[in-house]
C-alpha positions in Angstrom: -10.8 8.7 -0.9 -9.2 10.7 -3.5 -5.7 9.6 -4.8 -4.0 12.7 -2.7 -5.0 11.2 0.2 -3.8 7.4 -0.7 -0.6 8.7 -1.2 -0.3 10.9 1.1 -0.8 7.7 4.0 1.0 5.3 2.3 3.9 8.0 2.9 3.1 8.8 5.7 3.5 5.2 6.6 6.4 4.5 4.7 8.4 7.2 6.4 7.6 5.6 9.7 8.7 2.7 9.3 11.5 3.7 7.0 12.8 5.1 9.9 12.3 2.8 12.6 14.2 0.3 9.8 16.8 2.7 9.7 17.2 3.9 13.7 17.0 0.0 14.9 19.5 -2.8 16.7 17.4 -5.1 16.3 17.8 -7.7 13.2 14.3 -8.9 14.0 12.8 -5.4 14.5 14.7 -4.0 11.3 13.3 -6.9 9.3 10.0 -6.3 10.5 9.7 -2.4 9.5 11.0 -3.0 6.1 8.6 -5.5 5.2 6.2 -2.7 6.8 7.9 0.2 4.4 7.7 -1.7 1.4 4.2 -2.3 1.8 3.5 0.9 1.9 5.8 1.7 -0.9 4.6 -1.3 -3.0 0.8 -0.4 -2.2 1.4 3.1 -2.6 3.3 2.4 -6.4 -0.2 0.1 -7.0 -2.5 3.3 -6.7 -0.4 5.3 -8.9 -0.6 2.8 -11.4 -4.6 2.1 -11.4 -4.8 5.8 -11.3 -3.0 6.1 -14.5 -5.4 3.6 -16.3 -8.3 5.0 -14.9 -7.2 7.8 -16.4 -5.8 6.5 -19.4 -7.5 4.0 -20.4 -10.3 3.2 -18.4 -13.1 3.7 -20.4 -14.3 0.4 -21.8 -16.6 -2.3 -19.7 -13.3 -4.9 -19.3 -11.3 -2.6 -18.3 -13.3 -1.0 -15.5 -13.7 -4.4 -14.0 -9.9 -5.2 -14.4 -9.6 -1.8 -12.5 -12.7 -2.9 -10.0 -11.1 -6.5 -9.4 -7.1 -4.1 -8.9 -9.0 -2.3 -6.5 -10.3 -4.9 -4.7 -7.5 -7.0 -4.5 -5.6 -3.8 -2.9 -8.5 -3.7 -0.2 -7.9 -7.2 0.1 -4.2 -6.3 1.4 -5.1 -4.1 3.2 -7.4 -6.2 5.4 -4.5 -8.7 5.7 -1.8 -6.0 7.2 -4.3 -5.1 9.4 -5.3 -8.1 11.0 -1.6 -8.5 11.1 -1.4 -5.6 12.9 -3.9 -6.5 15.6 -2.9 -10.5 15.9 0.5 -8.5 16.8 -1.0 -6.3 19.6 
């Protein structure tokens, strides 16, 4: 998946959860929606940062290894998020 697709998905989910939070009158639901909105915003920022590092300094072996580890950590966070959502259903 390219950066544009990643950012588009993150932005779409962020906007969705932000809207839910702003339109909710229930404090618990608002808190949950805000947590999810911030998750997607943080993920979007991480994708941008990793892309910037890849483009500017991803030439040496150590940097590529760290980028791989960072991407694996992002995948792990997404899997944990999906697991949380599924458990709520």
